[in-house]
C-alpha positions in Angstrom: 0.0 0.0 0.0 2.8 2.4 0.9 4.6 1.6 -2.4 1.3 2.3 -4.2 1.0 5.7 -2.6 4.6 6.6 -3.3 4.2 5.5 -6.9 1.0 7.7 -7.2 2.8 10.7 -5.7 5.8 10.2 -8.1 3.4 10.0 -11.1 1.6 13.2 -10.1 4.9 15.0 -9.6 6.1 13.9 -13.0 2.9 15.0 -14.6 2.3 18.3 -12.9 5.6 19.5 -11.4 8.3 18.7 -13.8 9.8 22.2 -13.7 10.4 22.0 -9.9 12.7 18.9 -10.1 15.8 20.9 -11.2 16.3 23.2 -8.2 16.8 21.9 -4.6 16.5 25.5 -3.3 13.2 26.1 -5.1 12.0 22.7 -3.8 12.9 23.7 -0.2 11.2 27.1 -0.5 8.1 25.5 -1.9 7.9 23.1 1.0 8.3 26.0 3.4 5.5 27.8 1.5 3.2 24.9 2.2 3.6 25.4 6.0 3.8 29.2 5.7 0.3 29.9 7.1 -0.7 27.5 9.9 -3.6 29.8 10.7 -5.3 29.1 7.4 -4.6 25.4 7.7 -6.1 25.4 11.2 -9.1 27.4 10.2 -9.7 25.1 7.3 -9.4 22.1 9.5 -11.8 23.7 12.0 -14.3 24.5 9.4 -14.2 21.1 7.7 -14.2 19.2 10.9 -17.0 21.3 12.4 -19.2 21.0 9.3 -18.6 17.2 9.1 -19.6 16.8 12.7 -22.8 18.7 12.1 -23.5 16.4 9.1 -22.8 13.3 11.3 -25.0 14.6 14.1 -27.9 15.3 11.9 -27.6 12.1 9.8 -27.1 9.7 12.8 -25.4 7.1 10.5 -22.4 5.1 11.6 -20.6 5.4 8.2 -20.9 9.2 8.2 -19.8 9.4 11.8 -16.7 7.4 11.1 -15.7 9.6 8.2 -16.4 12.7 10.2 -14.1 11.5 13.1 -11.4 10.7 10.6 -11.7 14.2 9.1 -11.3 15.7 12.5 -8.3 13.5 13.4 -6.5 14.2 10.1 -7.2 18.0 10.4 -5.9 18.1 13.9 -2.7 16.2 13.1 -2.1 18.4 10.1 -2.6 21.6 12.1 -0.2 20.4 14.8 2.4 19.5 12.2 2.1 22.8 10.5 2.3 24.8 13.8 5.4 22.8 14.8 7.1 23.4 11.4 6.2 27.1 11.4 7.7 27.6 14.8 10.7 25.4 14.8 11.8 24.9 11.2 10.4 27.5 8.9 13.1 30.1 9.8 16.1 27.9 9.4 18.5 28.6 6.6 19.0 25.0 5.6 16.5 23.2 3.4 13.7 21.3 5.0 13.9 17.5 4.9 12.0 15.8 2.1 9.9 13.9 4.7 8.1 17.2 5.5 7.0 17.6 1.9 5.9 14.0 1.7 4.0 14.3 5.0 2.2 17.4 3.8 1.2 15.8 0.5 -0.1 12.6 2.2 -2.1 14.6 4.8 -3.5 17.0 2.2 -4.7 14.2 -0.1 -6.0 12.1 2.8 -8.0 15.1 4.1 -9.4 15.9 0.6 -10.3 12.3 0.0 -12.2 12.1 3.3 -14.1 15.2 2.5 -15.0 13.7 -0.9 -16.1 10.4 0.8 -18.2 12.4 3.3 -20.0 14.1 0.5 -20.5 10.8 -1.4 -21.9 8.9 1.6 -24.1 11.9 2.6 -25.5 12.1 -0.9 -26.1 8.4 -1.3 -27.2 7.4 2.3 -29.4 10.4 3.3 -32.2 12.3 1.7 -31.8 15.5 3.7 -31.4 18.4 1.3 -29.7 20.5 4.0 -27.0 17.9 4.5 -26.5 17.5 0.8 -26.0 21.3 0.5 -23.7 21.4 3.5 -21.5 18.4 2.4 -21.2 19.6 -1.2 -20.6 23.1 0.0 -17.7 22.0 2.2 -16.0 20.3 -0.8 -16.6 23.2 -3.2 -15.2 25.7 -0.7 -12.2 23.5 0.1 -11.4 22.9 -3.6 -11.6 26.6 -4.3 -9.3 27.5 -1.4 -6.6 24.9 -2.0 -6.1 26.0 -5.7 -4.4 29.1 -4.4 -3.0 28.0 -1.1 -1.2 24.9 -2.3 -0.2 26.2 -5.7 3.4 25.9 -4.6 3.1 22.2 -5.2 0.8 21.9 -8.1 0.5 18.1 -7.9 -0.7 18.5 -4.3 -3.4 21.0 -5.2 -4.6 19.0 -8.3 -4.6 15.8 -6.2 -6.7 17.4 -3.5 -9.1 18.7 -6.1 -9.5 15.3 -7.7 -9.8 13.4 -4.4 -12.4 15.7 -3.1 -14.4 16.5 -6.2 -14.6 13.2 -8.0 -16.5 11.3 -5.2 -18.7 14.3 -4.8 -19.5 14.5 -8.5 -20.1 10.7 -8.6 -22.4 10.9 -5.6 -24.4 13.8 -7.2 -24.8 11.8 -10.4 -26.0 8.7 -8.4 -28.7 10.7 -6.7 -30.0 11.7 -10.1 -32.5 14.3 -11.1 -31.8 17.4 -13.2 -30.5 19.6 -10.4 -28.2 17.0 -8.9 -27.0 15.8 -12.3 -26.2 19.4 -13.4 -24.4 20.0 -10.2 -22.4 16.8 -10.6 -21.3 17.7 -14.0 -20.3 21.2 -12.8 -18.3 19.7 -10.0 -16.5 17.4 -12.5 -15.7 20.3 -14.8 -14.6 22.3 -11.8 -11.6 19.9 -11.4 -10.2 21.1 -14.7 -10.9 24.7 -13.9 -9.1 24.5 -10.6 -6.2 22.6 -12.2 -5.8 25.4 -14.7 -6.0 28.1 -11.9 -3.5 26.1 -9.8 -1.1 25.8 -12.7 -1.2 29.5 -13.5 -0.8 30.4 -9.8 2.0 27.8 -9.6 4.1 29.6 -12.2 3.7 32.9 -10.4 4.9 31.3 -7.1 7.7 29.5 -8.9 8.9 32.8 -10.4 8.9 34.4 -7.0 11.5 31.9 -5.8 13.9 32.2 -8.7 16.8 34.0 -7.1 17.6 36.3 -4.3 17.5 39.5 -6.2 14.2 38.8 -8.0 12.7 37.7 -4.7 13.6 40.9 -2.9 12.4 43.0 -5.9 9.1 41.2 -5.9 8.7 41.7 -2.2 9.3 45.4 -2.5 6.8 45.6 -5.4 4.1 43.7 -3.4 4.7 45.9 -0.3 4.2 49.0 -2.3 1.0 47.6 -3.9 -0.2 46.7 -0.5 0.5 50.0 1.2 0.1 52.6 -1.5 -2.8 53.6 -3.8 -1.9 52.7 -7.4 -3.8 55.8 -8.8 -2.6 58.6 -6.6 0.6 57.3 -5.1 -0.5 58.1 -1.5 -1.0 55.5 1.2 -4.1 53.3 0.8 -6.8 52.3 3.2 -4.8 49.3 4.6 -1.7 51.4 5.3 -3.9 54.0 6.9 -5.5 51.5 9.3 -2.1 50.1 10.1 -0.7 53.6 10.9 -3.7 54.3 13.2 -3.4 51.0 15.0 0.4 51.5 15.5 -0.2 54.9 17.0 -2.7 53.6 19.5 -0.5 50.7 20.4 2.6 52.9 20.9 0.8 55.7 22.7 2.6 56.5 25.9 0.3 58.9 27.8 -3.0 60.8 27.8 -1.2 63.8 26.5 -0.4 62.2 23.2 -2.8 63.6 20.6 -3.7 62.9 17.0 -6.1 64.4 14.5 -7.9 62.4 11.9 -9.5 64.3 9.0 -11.9 62.6 6.7 -12.3 64.5 3.5 -14.2 64.0 0.3 -14.7 66.1 -2.8 -18.0 67.9 -3.3 -20.0 66.7 -6.3 -17.1 64.7 -7.7 -19.6 62.3 -9.3 -20.7 65.1 -11.6 -17.1 65.4 -12.9 -17.0 61.7 -13.6 -20.5 61.6 -15.2 -19.9 64.7 -17.4 -16.2 64.4 -18.3 -15.5 60.7 -17.8 -13.5 58.6 -15.4 -10.1 59.4 -17.1 -10.5 63.1 -16.2 -11.8 62.1 -12.8 -8.7 60.0 -12.2 -6.4 62.8 -13.2 -8.2 65.1 -10.9 -7.7 62.7 -8.0 -4.0 62.6 -8.6 -3.8 66.4 -8.6 -5.8 66.5 -5.4 -3.5 64.0 -3.7 -0.5 66.2 -4.7 -2.0 69.3 -3.3 -3.0 67.7 -0.1 0.5 66.3 0.4 2.0 69.7 -0.3 -0.4 71.5 2.1 0.4 69.1 4.9 4.1 70.0 4.7 5.2 67.0 6.8 2.6 67.6 9.5 0.9 64.4 8.7 0.1 61.6 6.2 -2.3 61.4 3.3 -4.2 58.2 2.5 -6.8 57.6 -0.1 -9.7 55.8 1.5 -11.5 55.0 -1.7 -13.3 56.8 -4.5 -12.9 60.6 -3.9 -12.4 60.2 -0.1 -9.1 60.9 1.6 -8.0 60.3 5.2 -5.4 62.7 6.7 -3.6 61.5 9.9 -1.7 64.2 11.9 0.1 62.8 15.0 0.6 65.4 17.7 -2.1 67.7 16.5 -4.6 69.2 19.0 -7.8 71.0 18.0 -6.1 74.3 17.3 -3.5 72.7 15.1 -6.1 70.6 13.4 -8.1 73.7 12.6 -5.1 75.3 11.1 -4.2 72.3 9.0 -7.9 72.0 7.8 -7.9 75.6 6.7 -4.6 75.1 4.8 -6.0 72.0 3.1 -9.3 73.6 2.0 -7.3 76.7 0.8 -5.8 74.3 -1.8 -9.2 74.1 -3.5 -9.5 77.9 -4.1 -7.5 77.6 -7.3 -8.9 75.7 -10.3 -7.5 72.3 -11.1 -6.2 72.2 -14.7 -6.8 68.7 -16.2 -6.0 68.5 -19.9 -8.0 71.4 -21.4 -10.5 71.7 -18.5 -10.3 74.2 -15.6 -12.2 72.4 -12.8 -13.4 74.3 -9.8 -14.1 71.8 -7.1 -14.5 72.1 -3.4 -14.1 69.7 -0.5 -15.7 68.9 2.8 -14.0 67.6 5.9 -14.8 66.0 9.2 -12.3 66.2 12.1 -11.9 64.0 15.2 -9.1 64.2 17.8 -7.7 61.2 19.7 -8.1 60.3 22.5 -11.0 62.7 23.3 -13.1 61.7 20.3 -12.1 58.1 20.1 -10.2 55.4 22.0 -9.4 53.2 19.0 -8.9 53.6 15.3 -12.4 52.4 14.3 -14.2 54.8 16.7 -12.0 57.7 15.7 -12.7 57.1 12.0 -16.4 56.7 12.6 -16.6 60.0 14.4 -14.6 61.8 11.7 -17.1 60.4 9.2 -20.0 61.8 11.3 -18.3 65.2 11.4 -17.9 65.0 7.6 -21.6 64.3 7.2 -22.3 67.4 9.3 -20.0 69.5 7.1 -21.9 68.2 4.0 -25.3 68.9 5.7 -24.3 72.4 6.5 -23.5 73.3 2.9 -20.3 71.7 1.8 -16.9 73.4 1.2 -16.2 73.5 4.9 -14.9 71.4 7.8 -16.7 70.3 11.0 -15.4 69.0 14.3 -16.9 65.9 15.9 -18.9 66.3 19.1 -20.6 63.7 21.2 -24.1 65.1 20.4 -23.6 63.8 16.9 -23.2 60.3 18.4 -26.3 60.8 20.5 -28.3 61.8 17.4 -26.9 58.8 15.4 -27.8 56.5 18.3 -31.3 58.0 18.4 -31.7 57.7 14.7 -30.6 54.1 14.8 -33.0 53.4 17.7 -35.9 55.0 15.8 -35.1 53.1 12.7 -35.1 49.8 14.5 -38.3 50.8 16.3 -40.0 51.7 13.0 -39.2 48.3 11.6 -40.8 46.7 14.7 -43.8 49.1 14.6 -44.5 48.3 10.9 -44.2 44.5 11.6 -46.4 44.7 14.7 -49.0 47.2 13.4 -48.1 49.9 16.0 -48.5 52.9 13.6 -51.7 54.9 13.8 -53.6 57.3 11.6 -55.1 60.5 13.0 -57.3 62.7 10.8 -57.5 66.5 10.6 -60.7 67.8 9.0 -60.6 70.4 6.2 -63.7 72.5 6.1 -65.5 74.0 3.2 -65.1 77.8 3.8 -68.6 78.5 2.3 -70.7 75.9 4.0 -68.7 75.2 7.1 -69.0 71.5 6.5 -66.2 68.9 6.5 -65.0 68.5 2.9 -61.8 66.4 3.4 -60.1 64.6 6.2 -56.3 64.6 6.0 -54.6 61.4 7.2 -51.6 62.0 9.4 -49.4 59.2 10.7 -48.7 58.9 14.4 -46.3 56.6 16.3 -46.1 55.9 20.0 -42.6 54.4 20.7 -42.8 51.9 23.6 -39.8 53.5 25.4 -39.3 57.0 23.9 -43.0 57.9 23.8 -44.7 59.9 21.1 -42.3 60.6 18.2 -43.0 63.5 15.9 -43.7 62.7 12.2 -41.1 65.5 11.4 -38.5 63.2 13.0 -39.5 59.7 12.0 -40.8 60.3 8.4 -37.3 61.5 7.2 -35.8 58.4 8.9 -38.3 56.2 7.1 -37.4 57.9 3.8 -33.7 57.4 4.3 -33.9 53.7 5.1 -36.5 52.7 2.5 -39.4 52.2 5.0 -41.6 55.0 3.7 -43.0 52.8 0.9 -44.6 50.1 3.2 -45.7 52.8 5.6 -47.4 54.8 2.9 -49.1 51.7 1.3 -50.4 50.8 4.7 -51.6 54.3 5.3 -53.5 54.3 2.0 -55.2 51.0 2.8 -56.2 52.1 6.3 -57.3 55.6 5.2 -59.5 54.1 2.5 -61.1 51.7 4.9 -61.8 54.5 7.4 -63.3 56.7 4.7 -65.8 54.1 3.9 -67.5 54.8 7.3 -67.9 58.5 6.5 -70.6 60.3 4.4 -70.2 60.0 0.7 -69.2 63.6 0.0 -66.2 63.6 2.4 -62.9 62.8 0.8 -59.7 61.5 2.5 -56.3 62.9 1.7 -53.0 61.0 2.1 -49.6 62.5 1.9 -47.2 60.8 -0.6 -43.4 60.9 -0.2 -41.4 62.0 -3.3 -39.5 58.7 -2.8 -42.7 56.8 -3.8 -43.2 58.9 -7.0 -39.8 57.7 -8.2 -40.7 54.0 -7.6 -42.9 51.6 -9.4 -45.3 50.5 -6.7 -47.4 53.6 -6.0 -50.1 53.2 -8.8 -50.5 49.5 -7.9 -50.7 50.3 -4.2 -53.4 53.0 -4.8 -55.5 50.6 -6.9 -55.1 47.8 -4.4 -56.2 50.1 -1.5 -59.3 51.3 -3.5 -60.3 47.8 -4.6 -59.9 46.3 -1.1 -61.8 49.0 0.6 -64.4 49.7 -2.1 -63.8 53.4 -1.9 -64.6 55.4 -5.0 -61.5 56.9 -6.6 -63.0 60.5 -6.5 -63.0 60.3 -2.7 -59.2 59.7 -2.5 -56.9 62.7 -2.7 -53.1 62.3 -2.9 -51.0 65.2 -1.6 -47.6 65.7 -3.1 -45.1 68.5 -2.5 -43.1 70.5 -5.1 -39.9 68.6 -4.3 -41.1 65.7 -6.5 -40.2 67.9 -9.5 -36.6 68.5 -8.5 -35.0 65.7 -10.4 -37.8 65.2 -12.9 -36.9 63.4 -16.0 -40.5 63.1 -17.3 -41.3 60.1 -15.1 -43.0 62.2 -12.4 -45.4 63.7 -15.0 -46.2 60.2 -16.3 -46.9 58.8 -12.8 -49.1 61.7 -11.9 -51.1 61.4 -15.1 -51.4 57.6 -14.5 -52.8 58.3 -11.0 -55.3 60.9 -12.3 -56.6 58.5 -14.9 -57.8 56.2 -12.1 -60.2 59.0 -11.1 -58.6 60.1 -7.9 -57.7 63.7 -7.0 -54.2 65.3 -6.7 -53.3 68.1 -4.4 -50.1 70.2 -4.5 -49.1 70.6 -0.8 -47.1 73.4 0.9 -47.4 75.6 -2.2 -45.4 78.8 -2.0 -42.3 77.4 -0.3 -39.1 75.6 -1.3 -39.0 75.2 -5.0 -42.2 76.8 -6.2 -42.7 77.3 -9.9 -45.7 78.1 -11.9 -44.4 75.7 -14.5 -45.5 72.9 -12.3 -49.1 74.1 -12.6 -48.8 74.5 -16.4 -47.4 71.0 -17.1 -49.3 69.1 -14.4 -53.0 69.1 -13.5 -53.9 69.4 -9.9 -57.3 69.4 -8.3 -56.3 71.3 -5.1 -53.6 73.7 -4.2 -52.7 73.9 -0.4 -51.1 77.2 0.6 -48.4 76.7 3.1 -49.2 77.7 6.7 -46.3 80.0 6.9 -48.1 82.5 4.7 -51.4 82.2 6.6 -49.6 82.7 9.9 -48.4 86.1 8.8 -51.4 87.5 7.0 -52.3 89.7 10.1 -49.2 91.7 10.1 -47.3 91.0 6.9 -48.6 92.6 3.7 -46.3 90.5 1.5 -47.9 87.3 3.0 -51.4 88.7 2.3 -50.4 89.6 -1.3 -49.1 86.1 -1.9 -52.2 84.4 -0.4 -54.5 86.6 -2.5 -52.5 85.8 -5.6 -52.7 82.1 -5.1 -56.4 82.2 -4.4 -57.0 84.3 -7.5 -54.7 82.0 -9.6 -56.6 78.9 -8.3 -60.0 80.4 -9.3 -58.7 81.1 -12.8 -57.4 77.5 -13.1 -60.7 76.2 -11.6 -59.0 74.3 -8.8 -59.8 74.2 -5.1 -57.6 75.8 -2.5 -56.8 75.0 1.1 -55.5 77.6 3.6 -53.4 75.5 5.9 -52.4 76.3 9.5 -55.4 78.5 10.5 -54.8 79.1 14.2 -56.8 82.3 14.9 -60.2 83.7 14.1 -58.6 86.6 12.3 -56.7 84.2 10.0 -60.0 82.2 9.4 -61.9 85.4 8.5 -59.1 86.5 6.1 -59.1 83.1 4.4 -62.8 83.4 3.8 -62.6 86.9 2.5 -59.7 86.1 0.2 -61.7 83.4 -1.5 -60.1 80.1 -0.3 -62.5 77.3 -0.9 -61.3 75.2 2.1 -59.6 75.9 5.4 -57.7 73.8 7.9 -56.1 74.4 11.2 -56.0 73.9 15.0 -58.5 76.7 15.6 -61.0 74.5 13.7 -60.0 71.0 14.8 -56.8 69.3 15.8 -55.8 65.8 14.4 -57.8 63.2 16.2 -58.1 59.3 16.0 -60.5 57.8 13.5 -62.9 56.6 16.2 -63.2 60.1 17.7 -63.6 61.6 14.2 -66.4 59.2 13.5 -68.1 59.9 16.8 -68.1 63.6 16.1 -69.5 63.0 12.6 -72.3 60.9 13.9 -73.0 63.3 16.8 -75.1 65.4 14.5 -78.4 64.7 12.8 -78.7 62.2 10.0 -77.4 63.4 6.7 -75.7 66.4 8.4 -72.0 66.8 9.1 -70.4 69.0 11.8 -69.9 72.7 11.0 -67.1 75.0 11.9 -69.2 76.6 14.7 -70.3 73.2 16.0 -66.7 72.0 16.1 -65.5 75.1 18.0 -68.2 74.5 20.6 -67.2 70.9 20.9 
């Protein structure tokens, strides 16, 4: 048996590793390369052994148990041998004895064969799909890993691939069926693919050992590739992390300070999109040069990725960091000349100071990133220092996001309704649905706080679709002439599910489309490429009504009214609030009311809080009014009780609501 194994090894060596037979030095280095990473060998043994034991435990078959135990034993013995070699022999100048190479080959092939046998017996003796997936997955992952790790001895890697994949492929074919047969054929073909990858990798490894000079040159090259960004020439992310960790590890006292500055270029994507990535790459190189020049040996520049740069300044306190930041941003005052383009670009920067702002590299970077976000939020082209209130806000945002997910899943969101009254008849014309959320720990959360969070984490769509369904169901209990209004986030207009969601809500509730009014704000037109107009027209064709909310603020444009048909215009409450003392607000309110009459659309004066504002809204000609002086938002059951508190076929009036 021993002779058969030796003959097999010799045959594979002759077939796959002829070019390694001529150099004893290369052979010795290749043997050492096999034992170079005991950690990877131990992790592979742990993964394979652990997975095989799981298979054995679930299968409860003696054959599988025996194979699993053998896998663990071989894996442990290989790990011990690798650890011993790495500690005792790897650093010796003299070549390793051939027995070590033979032992590694035998162990590697035995381990691979056992994994293949495990997959085979699992496939043929059990019918549990999960075990099939696990056993085949072990083999596939193992075969993929060894093609690179053992490429130093190509016959070892090819042998491992064959011994592990052939039984697996055979087992899959025996099980039969299209999926298993397909997978079996793929596993068989994978042997040839892995062999080709191994052969290619082998030549690379072999070239690395071809002489002392070439070896050192290659090491220098790889070190530079590992530590420096190939595009800009400054340090890369890995080198930056290493520098930060080294600083924290070698820090002697609390008086040792370091500033970390996280910078990115404002609107760099526009340069790439309009001028191309070649221009963008040249711009990044020029930026890196200017940053290095501005630092003037006060720190180190690293490219974090894309258009982001990290600047590390050991010994810098807040005052010095402020000075450096100003010097860096001053470099962006002058245009960057790239080929025939003069590019005017700015940068934003977040600053954190160790140890006050972070006790390790990850925390320090995270806080610099928060400060960068603040600088962006405040208008770009500036720097911001981290403070712990940013952390508190982030934690609260995260807590609210998690709470929102739970609230949606558990049905904890509620709808309140604020009536909108007909200014001429004093009757309720519309009820606006407003979302409310009572957090189990934090209490009532304002929509102004949780709605932006929902929009940023893609929760606004399920929340709005739920609100549509609930609002339509509630409206079915009201008188026929009362409409329900639901606010629609701009994020939903850009998606594909809103029209379907509206139709589903109408069909499920039985509400007539003319009784549903969707409120949108002017911000939906900001990045309009024609899609918004198409979606709005599609919604109007269903028969429902559209309202333009908060008109007069933000990005108002009469072009919106010319190109899009709205049934209602809601004048922002900020104008109604000032009609008593501000003639400009009165002029704007009167103009909107007149414009709406000419366009034959309804108007709503929002935010009516005083009797004077209510009187002015009526005199100006607004068709509908809404505000706290009339009625605050109330739950659906209270709204229904108030509606039914009057005589049959009569709804509450403004005067009746004020008395209530």
